[in-house]
Phi, psi and omega in degrees: 000125177241146183247136183259262189229165179267143174266188185292345178264000179092000180280151179243144175289139181232132175259124183211127178053036178080008179244153176249124179249146184285346181203165175296324180298318179293320178295322178296317179295324176300315178299318179298316181293325176298318178295320177296325179291319177297323180285350178086009180280334175227162177222161173063041181297126176239143181251130179055054175291145185246134176243127174273119184267332179207124179290140176291161178202171177250127179235121181049042176083356180258126180279121177257124183289154176293157175253127182231157176235125177249113179278170176279316183216153171219137179202170178257136180217114178047053176077002180242147174271125181250131174245126182243144172229127178269116185227149170265167182304315181296323183282340176294337184263356181296132186300317182294325177295315181298316180295314180296321178297316179296319177297318178300311182293329177291323181275335183230070185292344183279344182282155173260121182255130180230134170257127183250000000 
């Protein structure tokens, strides 16, 4: 595990098992989920799955980029798809995160969403 630099919230990037995590907390949660997968409690662990929430398009000659949401983890648990995001208190209140989360839940109502 190697640690890089701190962001504006004091979190540091962590490299672990060939993946880059935005914080030590996220890397710790990855280790926990790996143990749960080995124990058979969850299956199909994915790291940083991406959901396209709105396809980009061109309006009056101006290119509008797609809007996407990248979660921290996605896995199967007792027949349900669980999407997890590891967040600190300040980032939970960021407007763009709140909007993307609402769009994700609106488009994928069957998923179980967890903030850790």
